[in-house]
C-alpha positions as a printed Julia matrix, in Angstrom:
89×3 Matrix{Float64}:
   0.0    0.0     0.0
   1.24   3.44   -0.83
   1.81   6.18    1.68
  -0.61   9.0     0.86
   1.16  11.94    2.45
   3.91  12.38   -0.17
   1.22  12.45   -2.86
  -0.76  14.98   -0.8
   2.39  17.08   -0.51
   2.75  17.34   -4.29
  -1.0   17.96   -4.68
  -0.71  20.76   -2.12
   1.96  22.45   -4.22
  -0.28  22.14   -7.29
  -3.17  23.65   -5.37
  -1.08  26.6    -4.18
   0.06  27.32   -7.75
  -3.53  26.99   -8.97
  -4.68  29.44   -6.28
  -2.0   31.88   -7.34
  -3.08  31.55  -10.97
  -6.52  32.74   -9.94
  -4.95  36.19   -9.64
  -5.23  36.54  -13.43
  -9.05  36.6   -13.57
  -9.0   38.7   -10.4
  -6.81  41.3   -12.11
  -8.91  41.26  -15.28
 -12.07  41.74  -13.23
 -10.49  44.64  -11.35
  -9.26  46.34  -14.53
 -12.64  46.02  -16.22
 -14.45  47.34  -13.16
 -16.51  44.19  -12.78
 -18.48  43.69   -9.58
 -17.13  40.12   -9.17
 -13.72  41.07   -7.75
 -14.64  39.85   -4.27
 -15.76  36.48   -5.65
 -12.44  35.92   -7.42
 -10.46  37.09   -4.38
 -12.37  34.77   -2.07
 -11.96  31.82   -4.44
  -8.23  32.42   -4.76
  -7.86  32.72   -0.99
  -9.79  29.51   -0.32
  -7.81  27.58   -2.94
  -4.41  28.83   -1.81
  -5.38  28.41    1.84
  -6.41  24.8     1.29
  -3.11  24.19   -0.5
  -1.11  25.72    2.33
  -3.05  23.68    4.89
  -2.4   20.46    2.97
   1.26  21.42    2.58
   1.63  22.03    6.33
   0.06  18.67    7.14
   2.32  16.77    4.73
   5.56  18.76    4.83
   7.48  16.11    6.77
   6.58  13.38    4.28
   8.58  14.28    1.2
  10.04  11.47   -0.86
  10.41  10.59   -4.5
   7.12   9.42   -5.96
   6.78   5.99   -7.51
   4.71   5.07  -10.56
   1.72   3.97   -8.52
   1.82   7.28   -6.64
   1.58   9.1    -9.96
  -1.76   7.47  -10.73
  -3.17   8.7    -7.44
  -1.72  12.17   -7.98
  -3.24  12.46  -11.45
  -6.6   11.32  -10.12
  -6.44  13.89   -7.34
  -5.47  16.63   -9.75
  -8.26  15.77  -12.19
 -10.86  15.69   -9.41
  -9.55  18.29   -6.96
  -8.44  21.2    -9.13
 -11.72  21.41  -11.1
 -13.56  21.45   -7.77
 -11.58  24.53   -6.79
 -12.12  26.02  -10.25
 -15.88  25.99   -9.69
 -15.67  28.22   -6.62
 -16.14  31.53   -8.51
 -19.32  30.2   -10.09
């Protein structure tokens, strides 16, 4: 059985980067004077905050991932990141 925390550690880094990338629609919304700036800011904060929380929980469990870990990581990324992407909606 695989240890989940190293996979969670990599997923946490992906989530933090994804939360930071939400600054792009936030900036576009602010430049265009849209009234949805708070929604994008909240979504980015929740996403990055969840990533930081996962990273703090798994920071002591870093190791090189094996092939079977990659399958779990891809599954988490395909299910988890779109869930965070729906937050502004």
